[in-house]
TORKOL-4160 file (C-alpha; in steps of 0.2 Angstrom, whole numbers, padded with zeros to 4 digits, m for minus):
415
<pt num="1" X="m0114" Y="m0478" Z="m0158"/>
<pt num="2" X="m0125" Y="m0466" Z="m0148"/>
<pt num="3" X="m0131" Y="m0475" Z="m0132"/>
<pt num="4" X="m0149" Y="m0471" Z="m0134"/>
<pt num="5" X="m0151" Y="m0476" Z="m0151"/>
<pt num="6" X="m0141" Y="m0492" Z="m0148"/>
<pt num="7" X="m0152" Y="m0496" Z="m0133"/>
<pt num="8" X="m0168" Y="m0494" Z="m0143"/>
<pt num="9" X="m0162" Y="m0505" Z="m0158"/>
<pt num="10" X="m0156" Y="m0518" Z="m0145"/>
<pt num="11" X="m0173" Y="m0519" Z="m0137"/>
<pt num="12" X="m0181" Y="m0522" Z="m0154"/>
<pt num="13" X="m0168" Y="m0536" Z="m0158"/>
<pt num="14" X="m0172" Y="m0544" Z="m0141"/>
<pt num="15" X="m0191" Y="m0543" Z="m0144"/>
<pt num="16" X="m0189" Y="m0551" Z="m0161"/>
<pt num="17" X="m0176" Y="m0563" Z="m0154"/>
<pt num="18" X="m0165" Y="m0558" Z="m0168"/>
<pt num="19" X="m0146" Y="m0559" Z="m0168"/>
<pt num="20" X="m0135" Y="m0546" Z="m0176"/>
<pt num="21" X="m0132" Y="m0559" Z="m0190"/>
<pt num="22" X="m0151" Y="m0560" Z="m0193"/>
<pt num="23" X="m0151" Y="m0541" Z="m0193"/>
<pt num="24" X="m0138" Y="m0541" Z="m0206"/>
<pt num="25" X="m0148" Y="m0553" Z="m0217"/>
<pt num="26" X="m0164" Y="m0543" Z="m0215"/>
<pt num="27" X="m0156" Y="m0526" Z="m0218"/>
<pt num="28" X="m0144" Y="m0531" Z="m0232"/>
<pt num="29" X="m0130" Y="m0523" Z="m0222"/>
<pt num="30" X="m0114" Y="m0533" Z="m0221"/>
<pt num="31" X="m0112" Y="m0542" Z="m0204"/>
<pt num="32" X="m0094" Y="m0534" Z="m0202"/>
<pt num="33" X="m0102" Y="m0517" Z="m0203"/>
<pt num="34" X="m0116" Y="m0521" Z="m0191"/>
<pt num="35" X="m0103" Y="m0527" Z="m0178"/>
<pt num="36" X="m0092" Y="m0512" Z="m0180"/>
<pt num="37" X="m0107" Y="m0501" Z="m0178"/>
<pt num="38" X="m0112" Y="m0509" Z="m0162"/>
<pt num="39" X="m0094" Y="m0509" Z="m0156"/>
<pt num="40" X="m0093" Y="m0490" Z="m0159"/>
<pt num="41" X="m0080" Y="m0494" Z="m0172"/>
<pt num="42" X="m0090" Y="m0486" Z="m0187"/>
<pt num="43" X="m0102" Y="m0472" Z="m0187"/>
<pt num="44" X="m0120" Y="m0476" Z="m0191"/>
<pt num="45" X="m0124" Y="m0469" Z="m0208"/>
<pt num="46" X="m0142" Y="m0462" Z="m0212"/>
<pt num="47" X="m0143" Y="m0475" Z="m0226"/>
<pt num="48" X="m0139" Y="m0489" Z="m0214"/>
<pt num="49" X="m0152" Y="m0482" Z="m0201"/>
<pt num="50" X="m0165" Y="m0482" Z="m0215"/>
<pt num="51" X="m0161" Y="m0500" Z="m0219"/>
<pt num="52" X="m0162" Y="m0506" Z="m0201"/>
<pt num="53" X="m0178" Y="m0497" Z="m0199"/>
<pt num="54" X="m0185" Y="m0505" Z="m0215"/>
<pt num="55" X="m0179" Y="m0522" Z="m0208"/>
<pt num="56" X="m0190" Y="m0520" Z="m0193"/>
<pt num="57" X="m0205" Y="m0515" Z="m0203"/>
<pt num="58" X="m0206" Y="m0498" Z="m0196"/>
<pt num="59" X="m0209" Y="m0481" Z="m0206"/>
<pt num="60" X="m0193" Y="m0472" Z="m0212"/>
<pt num="61" X="m0189" Y="m0458" Z="m0200"/>
<pt num="62" X="m0195" Y="m0468" Z="m0184"/>
<pt num="63" X="m0177" Y="m0465" Z="m0177"/>
<pt num="64" X="m0173" Y="m0449" Z="m0184"/>
<pt num="65" X="m0175" Y="m0439" Z="m0168"/>
<pt num="66" X="m0162" Y="m0451" Z="m0160"/>
<pt num="67" X="m0150" Y="m0450" Z="m0175"/>
<pt num="68" X="m0146" Y="m0431" Z="m0172"/>
<pt num="69" X="m0131" Y="m0435" Z="m0161"/>
<pt num="70" X="m0123" Y="m0444" Z="m0176"/>
<pt num="71" X="m0122" Y="m0428" Z="m0185"/>
<pt num="72" X="m0108" Y="m0423" Z="m0174"/>
<pt num="73" X="m0091" Y="m0431" Z="m0172"/>
<pt num="74" X="m0082" Y="m0437" Z="m0156"/>
<pt num="75" X="m0076" Y="m0419" Z="m0153"/>
<pt num="76" X="m0094" Y="m0412" Z="m0154"/>
<pt num="77" X="m0091" Y="m0404" Z="m0170"/>
<pt num="78" X="m0104" Y="m0405" Z="m0185"/>
<pt num="79" X="m0100" Y="m0420" Z="m0196"/>
<pt num="80" X="m0102" Y="m0413" Z="m0214"/>
<pt num="81" X="m0106" Y="m0429" Z="m0223"/>
<pt num="82" X="m0119" Y="m0436" Z="m0210"/>
<pt num="83" X="m0127" Y="m0419" Z="m0206"/>
<pt num="84" X="m0129" Y="m0414" Z="m0224"/>
<pt num="85" X="m0137" Y="m0431" Z="m0228"/>
<pt num="86" X="m0148" Y="m0429" Z="m0213"/>
<pt num="87" X="m0154" Y="m0411" Z="m0216"/>
<pt num="88" X="m0158" Y="m0415" Z="m0235"/>
<pt num="89" X="m0168" Y="m0431" Z="m0230"/>
<pt num="90" X="m0178" Y="m0422" Z="m0217"/>
<pt num="91" X="m0182" Y="m0407" Z="m0228"/>
<pt num="92" X="m0187" Y="m0418" Z="m0243"/>
<pt num="93" X="m0198" Y="m0430" Z="m0232"/>
<pt num="94" X="m0206" Y="m0417" Z="m0221"/>
<pt num="95" X="m0197" Y="m0421" Z="m0205"/>
<pt num="96" X="m0198" Y="m0403" Z="m0199"/>
<pt num="97" X="m0196" Y="m0405" Z="m0181"/>
<pt num="98" X="m0180" Y="m0416" Z="m0183"/>
<pt num="99" X="m0173" Y="m0404" Z="m0195"/>
<pt num="100" X="m0176" Y="m0389" Z="m0184"/>
<pt num="101" X="m0169" Y="m0398" Z="m0169"/>
<pt num="102" X="m0153" Y="m0401" Z="m0178"/>
<pt num="103" X="m0152" Y="m0383" Z="m0184"/>
<pt num="104" X="m0155" Y="m0377" Z="m0166"/>
<pt num="105" X="m0140" Y="m0387" Z="m0161"/>
<pt num="106" X="m0130" Y="m0380" Z="m0175"/>
<pt num="107" X="m0134" Y="m0362" Z="m0171"/>
<pt num="108" X="m0129" Y="m0364" Z="m0153"/>
<pt num="109" X="m0110" Y="m0366" Z="m0158"/>
<pt num="110" X="m0101" Y="m0351" Z="m0150"/>
<pt num="111" X="m0085" Y="m0352" Z="m0161"/>
<pt num="112" X="m0086" Y="m0340" Z="m0176"/>
<pt num="113" X="m0075" Y="m0351" Z="m0187"/>
<pt num="114" X="m0084" Y="m0367" Z="m0183"/>
<pt num="115" X="m0101" Y="m0358" Z="m0184"/>
<pt num="116" X="m0096" Y="m0352" Z="m0201"/>
<pt num="117" X="m0092" Y="m0370" Z="m0207"/>
<pt num="118" X="m0109" Y="m0376" Z="m0200"/>
<pt num="119" X="m0119" Y="m0363" Z="m0209"/>
<pt num="120" X="m0109" Y="m0367" Z="m0225"/>
<pt num="121" X="m0115" Y="m0385" Z="m0223"/>
<pt num="122" X="m0133" Y="m0378" Z="m0222"/>
<pt num="123" X="m0130" Y="m0368" Z="m0237"/>
<pt num="124" X="m0124" Y="m0384" Z="m0246"/>
<pt num="125" X="m0140" Y="m0393" Z="m0242"/>
<pt num="126" X="m0151" Y="m0378" Z="m0248"/>
<pt num="127" X="m0142" Y="m0378" Z="m0264"/>
<pt num="128" X="m0144" Y="m0397" Z="m0266"/>
<pt num="129" X="m0163" Y="m0395" Z="m0263"/>
<pt num="130" X="m0165" Y="m0380" Z="m0275"/>
<pt num="131" X="m0156" Y="m0389" Z="m0289"/>
<pt num="132" X="m0166" Y="m0405" Z="m0286"/>
<pt num="133" X="m0182" Y="m0395" Z="m0288"/>
<pt num="134" X="m0186" Y="m0394" Z="m0270"/>
<pt num="135" X="m0187" Y="m0375" Z="m0269"/>
<pt num="136" X="m0200" Y="m0373" Z="m0255"/>
<pt num="137" X="m0190" Y="m0385" Z="m0244"/>
<pt num="138" X="m0174" Y="m0375" Z="m0248"/>
<pt num="139" X="m0182" Y="m0358" Z="m0244"/>
<pt num="140" X="m0181" Y="m0360" Z="m0225"/>
<pt num="141" X="m0162" Y="m0365" Z="m0226"/>
<pt num="142" X="m0158" Y="m0350" Z="m0236"/>
<pt num="143" X="m0166" Y="m0339" Z="m0223"/>
<pt num="144" X="m0156" Y="m0348" Z="m0210"/>
<pt num="145" X="m0140" Y="m0344" Z="m0219"/>
<pt num="146" X="m0145" Y="m0326" Z="m0221"/>
<pt num="147" X="m0150" Y="m0324" Z="m0203"/>
<pt num="148" X="m0136" Y="m0333" Z="m0195"/>
<pt num="149" X="m0120" Y="m0333" Z="m0206"/>
<pt num="150" X="m0106" Y="m0324" Z="m0195"/>
<pt num="151" X="m0099" Y="m0316" Z="m0211"/>
<pt num="152" X="m0114" Y="m0305" Z="m0217"/>
<pt num="153" X="m0106" Y="m0301" Z="m0234"/>
<pt num="154" X="m0101" Y="m0319" Z="m0239"/>
<pt num="155" X="m0105" Y="m0327" Z="m0255"/>
<pt num="156" X="m0117" Y="m0339" Z="m0247"/>
<pt num="157" X="m0127" Y="m0325" Z="m0240"/>
<pt num="158" X="m0127" Y="m0316" Z="m0257"/>
<pt num="159" X="m0132" Y="m0331" Z="m0267"/>
<pt num="160" X="m0146" Y="m0335" Z="m0254"/>
<pt num="161" X="m0153" Y="m0318" Z="m0257"/>
<pt num="162" X="m0153" Y="m0321" Z="m0276"/>
<pt num="163" X="m0161" Y="m0338" Z="m0273"/>
<pt num="164" X="m0175" Y="m0331" Z="m0262"/>
<pt num="165" X="m0178" Y="m0317" Z="m0274"/>
<pt num="166" X="m0180" Y="m0330" Z="m0288"/>
<pt num="167" X="m0192" Y="m0341" Z="m0278"/>
<pt num="168" X="m0204" Y="m0327" Z="m0272"/>
<pt num="169" X="m0201" Y="m0314" Z="m0286"/>
<pt num="170" X="m0219" Y="m0315" Z="m0292"/>
<pt num="171" X="m0227" Y="m0314" Z="m0274"/>
<pt num="172" X="m0231" Y="m0298" Z="m0264"/>
<pt num="173" X="m0214" Y="m0299" Z="m0256"/>
<pt num="174" X="m0205" Y="m0300" Z="m0273"/>
<pt num="175" X="m0201" Y="m0281" Z="m0273"/>
<pt num="176" X="m0192" Y="m0282" Z="m0256"/>
<pt num="177" X="m0183" Y="m0298" Z="m0261"/>
<pt num="178" X="m0177" Y="m0289" Z="m0277"/>
<pt num="179" X="m0170" Y="m0275" Z="m0267"/>
<pt num="180" X="m0160" Y="m0286" Z="m0256"/>
<pt num="181" X="m0153" Y="m0296" Z="m0270"/>
<pt num="182" X="m0147" Y="m0280" Z="m0278"/>
<pt num="183" X="m0139" Y="m0274" Z="m0262"/>
<pt num="184" X="m0129" Y="m0290" Z="m0262"/>
<pt num="185" X="m0125" Y="m0291" Z="m0281"/>
<pt num="186" X="m0107" Y="m0286" Z="m0279"/>
<pt num="187" X="m0104" Y="m0300" Z="m0267"/>
<pt num="188" X="m0110" Y="m0313" Z="m0279"/>
<pt num="189" X="m0099" Y="m0323" Z="m0291"/>
<pt num="190" X="m0101" Y="m0317" Z="m0309"/>
<pt num="191" X="m0113" Y="m0331" Z="m0314"/>
<pt num="192" X="m0125" Y="m0326" Z="m0300"/>
<pt num="193" X="m0124" Y="m0308" Z="m0304"/>
<pt num="194" X="m0129" Y="m0311" Z="m0322"/>
<pt num="195" X="m0143" Y="m0323" Z="m0316"/>
<pt num="196" X="m0149" Y="m0309" Z="m0304"/>
<pt num="197" X="m0150" Y="m0296" Z="m0317"/>
<pt num="198" X="m0158" Y="m0308" Z="m0329"/>
<pt num="199" X="m0172" Y="m0313" Z="m0318"/>
<pt num="200" X="m0175" Y="m0295" Z="m0312"/>
<pt num="201" X="m0177" Y="m0290" Z="m0330"/>
<pt num="202" X="m0188" Y="m0304" Z="m0334"/>
<pt num="203" X="m0199" Y="m0301" Z="m0318"/>
<pt num="204" X="m0200" Y="m0283" Z="m0323"/>
<pt num="205" X="m0206" Y="m0288" Z="m0340"/>
<pt num="206" X="m0220" Y="m0299" Z="m0333"/>
<pt num="207" X="m0227" Y="m0285" Z="m0322"/>
<pt num="208" X="m0224" Y="m0272" Z="m0336"/>
<pt num="209" X="m0212" Y="m0260" Z="m0327"/>
<pt num="210" X="m0204" Y="m0254" Z="m0343"/>
<pt num="211" X="m0191" Y="m0242" Z="m0335"/>
<pt num="212" X="m0184" Y="m0256" Z="m0325"/>
<pt num="213" X="m0184" Y="m0268" Z="m0339"/>
<pt num="214" X="m0174" Y="m0256" Z="m0350"/>
<pt num="215" X="m0162" Y="m0252" Z="m0335"/>
<pt num="216" X="m0158" Y="m0269" Z="m0330"/>
<pt num="217" X="m0157" Y="m0276" Z="m0347"/>
<pt num="218" X="m0144" Y="m0264" Z="m0352"/>
<pt num="219" X="m0134" Y="m0268" Z="m0336"/>
<pt num="220" X="m0135" Y="m0287" Z="m0341"/>
<pt num="221" X="m0129" Y="m0283" Z="m0358"/>
<pt num="222" X="m0114" Y="m0274" Z="m0351"/>
<pt num="223" X="m0108" Y="m0288" Z="m0340"/>
<pt num="224" X="m0113" Y="m0304" Z="m0350"/>
<pt num="225" X="m0102" Y="m0315" Z="m0361"/>
<pt num="226" X="m0116" Y="m0328" Z="m0362"/>
<pt num="227" X="m0125" Y="m0329" Z="m0379"/>
<pt num="228" X="m0142" Y="m0333" Z="m0372"/>
<pt num="229" X="m0141" Y="m0319" Z="m0359"/>
<pt num="230" X="m0135" Y="m0307" Z="m0372"/>
<pt num="231" X="m0150" Y="m0311" Z="m0383"/>
<pt num="232" X="m0162" Y="m0309" Z="m0369"/>
<pt num="233" X="m0154" Y="m0292" Z="m0364"/>
<pt num="234" X="m0156" Y="m0285" Z="m0381"/>
<pt num="235" X="m0174" Y="m0293" Z="m0384"/>
<pt num="236" X="m0180" Y="m0285" Z="m0367"/>
<pt num="237" X="m0173" Y="m0268" Z="m0372"/>
<pt num="238" X="m0183" Y="m0270" Z="m0388"/>
<pt num="239" X="m0199" Y="m0274" Z="m0378"/>
<pt num="240" X="m0196" Y="m0260" Z="m0366"/>
<pt num="241" X="m0192" Y="m0246" Z="m0379"/>
<pt num="242" X="m0208" Y="m0252" Z="m0389"/>
<pt num="243" X="m0219" Y="m0249" Z="m0374"/>
<pt num="244" X="m0210" Y="m0233" Z="m0370"/>
<pt num="245" X="m0212" Y="m0225" Z="m0387"/>
<pt num="246" X="m0194" Y="m0227" Z="m0393"/>
<pt num="247" X="m0190" Y="m0224" Z="m0411"/>
<pt num="248" X="m0193" Y="m0237" Z="m0424"/>
<pt num="249" X="m0175" Y="m0236" Z="m0430"/>
<pt num="250" X="m0168" Y="m0239" Z="m0413"/>
<pt num="251" X="m0180" Y="m0254" Z="m0410"/>
<pt num="252" X="m0176" Y="m0262" Z="m0427"/>
<pt num="253" X="m0158" Y="m0260" Z="m0424"/>
<pt num="254" X="m0159" Y="m0270" Z="m0408"/>
<pt num="255" X="m0168" Y="m0283" Z="m0417"/>
<pt num="256" X="m0155" Y="m0284" Z="m0430"/>
<pt num="257" X="m0142" Y="m0286" Z="m0417"/>
<pt num="258" X="m0149" Y="m0301" Z="m0408"/>
<pt num="259" X="m0155" Y="m0310" Z="m0423"/>
<pt num="260" X="m0137" Y="m0312" Z="m0428"/>
<pt num="261" X="m0133" Y="m0322" Z="m0412"/>
<pt num="262" X="m0140" Y="m0339" Z="m0417"/>
<pt num="263" X="m0154" Y="m0347" Z="m0426"/>
<pt num="264" X="m0165" Y="m0347" Z="m0411"/>
<pt num="265" X="m0164" Y="m0328" Z="m0410"/>
<pt num="266" X="m0165" Y="m0326" Z="m0428"/>
<pt num="267" X="m0182" Y="m0335" Z="m0428"/>
<pt num="268" X="m0189" Y="m0325" Z="m0413"/>
<pt num="269" X="m0183" Y="m0309" Z="m0422"/>
<pt num="270" X="m0195" Y="m0312" Z="m0436"/>
<pt num="271" X="m0210" Y="m0312" Z="m0425"/>
<pt num="272" X="m0204" Y="m0298" Z="m0413"/>
<pt num="273" X="m0201" Y="m0287" Z="m0428"/>
<pt num="274" X="m0219" Y="m0289" Z="m0433"/>
<pt num="275" X="m0225" Y="m0286" Z="m0415"/>
<pt num="276" X="m0214" Y="m0270" Z="m0414"/>
<pt num="277" X="m0222" Y="m0263" Z="m0430"/>
<pt num="278" X="m0239" Y="m0267" Z="m0424"/>
<pt num="279" X="m0237" Y="m0259" Z="m0407"/>
<pt num="280" X="m0230" Y="m0244" Z="m0415"/>
<pt num="281" X="m0246" Y="m0242" Z="m0425"/>
<pt num="282" X="m0242" Y="m0252" Z="m0441"/>
<pt num="283" X="m0258" Y="m0262" Z="m0439"/>
<pt num="284" X="m0257" Y="m0270" Z="m0456"/>
<pt num="285" X="m0244" Y="m0282" Z="m0451"/>
<pt num="286" X="m0256" Y="m0291" Z="m0440"/>
<pt num="287" X="m0260" Y="m0304" Z="m0454"/>
<pt num="288" X="m0242" Y="m0308" Z="m0457"/>
<pt num="289" X="m0239" Y="m0310" Z="m0438"/>
<pt num="290" X="m0254" Y="m0322" Z="m0437"/>
<pt num="291" X="m0247" Y="m0332" Z="m0451"/>
<pt num="292" X="m0230" Y="m0333" Z="m0443"/>
<pt num="293" X="m0237" Y="m0337" Z="m0426"/>
<pt num="294" X="m0251" Y="m0349" Z="m0431"/>
<pt num="295" X="m0241" Y="m0366" Z="m0431"/>
<pt num="296" X="m0229" Y="m0361" Z="m0416"/>
<pt num="297" X="m0231" Y="m0370" Z="m0399"/>
<pt num="298" X="m0232" Y="m0353" Z="m0391"/>
<pt num="299" X="m0246" Y="m0347" Z="m0402"/>
<pt num="300" X="m0255" Y="m0342" Z="m0386"/>
<pt num="301" X="m0243" Y="m0328" Z="m0383"/>
<pt num="302" X="m0249" Y="m0318" Z="m0398"/>
<pt num="303" X="m0268" Y="m0321" Z="m0397"/>
<pt num="304" X="m0272" Y="m0305" Z="m0386"/>
<pt num="305" X="m0262" Y="m0294" Z="m0397"/>
<pt num="306" X="m0269" Y="m0301" Z="m0413"/>
<pt num="307" X="m0287" Y="m0300" Z="m0406"/>
<pt num="308" X="m0285" Y="m0282" Z="m0400"/>
<pt num="309" X="m0277" Y="m0276" Z="m0417"/>
<pt num="310" X="m0291" Y="m0284" Z="m0427"/>
<pt num="311" X="m0304" Y="m0275" Z="m0416"/>
<pt num="312" X="m0294" Y="m0258" Z="m0418"/>
<pt num="313" X="m0295" Y="m0261" Z="m0437"/>
<pt num="314" X="m0314" Y="m0264" Z="m0436"/>
<pt num="315" X="m0312" Y="m0282" Z="m0443"/>
<pt num="316" X="m0324" Y="m0289" Z="m0430"/>
<pt num="317" X="m0329" Y="m0305" Z="m0440"/>
<pt num="318" X="m0311" Y="m0310" Z="m0442"/>
<pt num="319" X="m0308" Y="m0306" Z="m0423"/>
<pt num="320" X="m0322" Y="m0318" Z="m0419"/>
<pt num="321" X="m0314" Y="m0331" Z="m0430"/>
<pt num="322" X="m0298" Y="m0329" Z="m0420"/>
<pt num="323" X="m0308" Y="m0332" Z="m0404"/>
<pt num="324" X="m0316" Y="m0348" Z="m0411"/>
<pt num="325" X="m0299" Y="m0354" Z="m0419"/>
<pt num="326" X="m0289" Y="m0353" Z="m0403"/>
<pt num="327" X="m0303" Y="m0358" Z="m0391"/>
<pt num="328" X="m0292" Y="m0372" Z="m0384"/>
<pt num="329" X="m0277" Y="m0361" Z="m0381"/>
<pt num="330" X="m0288" Y="m0347" Z="m0373"/>
<pt num="331" X="m0296" Y="m0360" Z="m0361"/>
<pt num="332" X="m0278" Y="m0367" Z="m0357"/>
<pt num="333" X="m0272" Y="m0349" Z="m0353"/>
<pt num="334" X="m0288" Y="m0346" Z="m0342"/>
<pt num="335" X="m0284" Y="m0362" Z="m0331"/>
<pt num="336" X="m0265" Y="m0361" Z="m0331"/>
<pt num="337" X="m0255" Y="m0359" Z="m0315"/>
<pt num="338" X="m0241" Y="m0351" Z="m0325"/>
<pt num="339" X="m0239" Y="m0333" Z="m0321"/>
<pt num="340" X="m0234" Y="m0328" Z="m0339"/>
<pt num="341" X="m0250" Y="m0337" Z="m0346"/>
<pt num="342" X="m0260" Y="m0329" Z="m0332"/>
<pt num="343" X="m0255" Y="m0312" Z="m0337"/>
<pt num="344" X="m0258" Y="m0316" Z="m0356"/>
<pt num="345" X="m0275" Y="m0321" Z="m0351"/>
<pt num="346" X="m0278" Y="m0304" Z="m0342"/>
<pt num="347" X="m0272" Y="m0296" Z="m0359"/>
<pt num="348" X="m0284" Y="m0307" Z="m0368"/>
<pt num="349" X="m0299" Y="m0303" Z="m0357"/>
<pt num="350" X="m0295" Y="m0284" Z="m0360"/>
<pt num="351" X="m0295" Y="m0287" Z="m0379"/>
<pt num="352" X="m0311" Y="m0297" Z="m0378"/>
<pt num="353" X="m0319" Y="m0284" Z="m0368"/>
<pt num="354" X="m0314" Y="m0271" Z="m0381"/>
<pt num="355" X="m0322" Y="m0283" Z="m0394"/>
<pt num="356" X="m0338" Y="m0285" Z="m0385"/>
<pt num="357" X="m0340" Y="m0266" Z="m0384"/>
<pt num="358" X="m0336" Y="m0264" Z="m0402"/>
<pt num="359" X="m0349" Y="m0277" Z="m0406"/>
<pt num="360" X="m0362" Y="m0266" Z="m0397"/>
<pt num="361" X="m0362" Y="m0278" Z="m0382"/>
<pt num="362" X="m0358" Y="m0264" Z="m0370"/>
<pt num="363" X="m0364" Y="m0271" Z="m0354"/>
<pt num="364" X="m0354" Y="m0287" Z="m0356"/>
<pt num="365" X="m0339" Y="m0278" Z="m0362"/>
<pt num="366" X="m0339" Y="m0265" Z="m0348"/>
<pt num="367" X="m0341" Y="m0278" Z="m0335"/>
<pt num="368" X="m0326" Y="m0287" Z="m0342"/>
<pt num="369" X="m0316" Y="m0272" Z="m0342"/>
<pt num="370" X="m0321" Y="m0269" Z="m0323"/>
<pt num="371" X="m0316" Y="m0287" Z="m0319"/>
<pt num="372" X="m0299" Y="m0285" Z="m0327"/>
<pt num="373" X="m0296" Y="m0269" Z="m0318"/>
<pt num="374" X="m0301" Y="m0276" Z="m0302"/>
<pt num="375" X="m0290" Y="m0291" Z="m0304"/>
<pt num="376" X="m0274" Y="m0280" Z="m0308"/>
<pt num="377" X="m0278" Y="m0266" Z="m0296"/>
<pt num="378" X="m0269" Y="m0273" Z="m0281"/>
<pt num="379" X="m0255" Y="m0280" Z="m0291"/>
<pt num="380" X="m0239" Y="m0272" Z="m0298"/>
<pt num="381" X="m0246" Y="m0271" Z="m0315"/>
<pt num="382" X="m0252" Y="m0253" Z="m0315"/>
<pt num="383" X="m0251" Y="m0251" Z="m0334"/>
<pt num="384" X="m0266" Y="m0263" Z="m0337"/>
<pt num="385" X="m0276" Y="m0255" Z="m0323"/>
<pt num="386" X="m0274" Y="m0238" Z="m0332"/>
<pt num="387" X="m0279" Y="m0245" Z="m0349"/>
<pt num="388" X="m0295" Y="m0252" Z="m0342"/>
<pt num="389" X="m0300" Y="m0236" Z="m0334"/>
<pt num="390" X="m0297" Y="m0227" Z="m0351"/>
<pt num="391" X="m0308" Y="m0239" Z="m0360"/>
<pt num="392" X="m0322" Y="m0238" Z="m0347"/>
<pt num="393" X="m0321" Y="m0219" Z="m0349"/>
<pt num="394" X="m0322" Y="m0221" Z="m0368"/>
<pt num="395" X="m0338" Y="m0231" Z="m0367"/>
<pt num="396" X="m0345" Y="m0222" Z="m0351"/>
<pt num="397" X="m0361" Y="m0217" Z="m0359"/>
<pt num="398" X="m0366" Y="m0235" Z="m0360"/>
<pt num="399" X="m0363" Y="m0238" Z="m0341"/>
<pt num="400" X="m0379" Y="m0244" Z="m0332"/>
<pt num="401" X="m0382" Y="m0238" Z="m0315"/>
<pt num="402" X="m0376" Y="m0255" Z="m0308"/>
<pt num="403" X="m0360" Y="m0255" Z="m0319"/>
<pt num="404" X="m0357" Y="m0237" Z="m0314"/>
<pt num="405" X="m0358" Y="m0242" Z="m0295"/>
<pt num="406" X="m0345" Y="m0255" Z="m0299"/>
<pt num="407" X="m0334" Y="m0243" Z="m0308"/>
<pt num="408" X="m0335" Y="m0230" Z="m0294"/>
<pt num="409" X="m0331" Y="m0244" Z="m0282"/>
<pt num="410" X="m0316" Y="m0248" Z="m0292"/>
<pt num="411" X="m0310" Y="m0230" Z="m0291"/>
<pt num="412" X="m0311" Y="m0231" Z="m0272"/>
<pt num="413" X="m0295" Y="m0231" Z="m0263"/>
<pt num="414" X="m0301" Y="m0244" Z="m0250"/>
<pt num="415" X="m0308" Y="m0255" Z="m0264"/>
């Protein structure tokens, strides 16, 4: 047992006038294990340290700084079991200094082979954290793997790039992370190559980059044997072609292909076929789409399109009824932290602004178009910004001096 930690625990035993037998009873650790630990016959596990700390009535982590030497064996090499447990516990419970102190010692290793094994242990902890839902805590460890793994083209580095992309894909650094993940795609296991292409496709869909959606969905389709991934690849191709002005025959053929995969995709195909027809100008299908969507849990996903389509048809009273009927879903979209729902709410606000203008409430509608445009201007969703500008131009004769000033400010490069 490390002398410093042994000394501290011995002092606490003396202060409480506890014997090792008493410590065994209070901690729940078998007396023989206590004796072996104090006689340097058995390494102190992190679990035992936590039990001893609790027995003394002290906060967990009190002795973590002094436990770091236990993460190494008698030869001075990193002990996999104890170091992995320690890094995980520190990450989950916010002991950043103790975690970084151990990482600093790990990175001091001069031997390339030993250093590689050490970083592989760090990667193992990052994966455990990620899979347990502790993504933020895993991020720093993945960055450590990328920055310090001796073999730059290893699977661990490649997978770390994918994980980081997945975690920050919807932030301002998402594009850079995507490029790096693609650079390492060939060094990933097949499973992670598919996941990378899947999430790049899905992310491109969310930010409405239709060329990228089509490109990566086709790549995913070529390499996958997974039913779900195949269905998603075909569905995303359908979405992209619809927005890019593809032919109705090509789009409907894609829908026919993925509806055969299983019942889940067959059900989605019903709604997506109606969406494709509406987006390609067959507005009369909006009523059938609303009936299909009305009782679904994801009814919120179709509200913006339904509202916009009804306004295009001049069915303003029915559009107003849709707003009233789905007030709860609209409110939930407005307050959601989910990126997909946030983008749907932007689409809803755009459709609502259109509704306001068609109702003759031009100032309210134009102001809402300006707000939507301002919201998306500095994002990667250029399509929606352009759509707002076109609508503002359509109703430009109703711009008040104040709204015109806001509009001109919106067009400013520095805005």
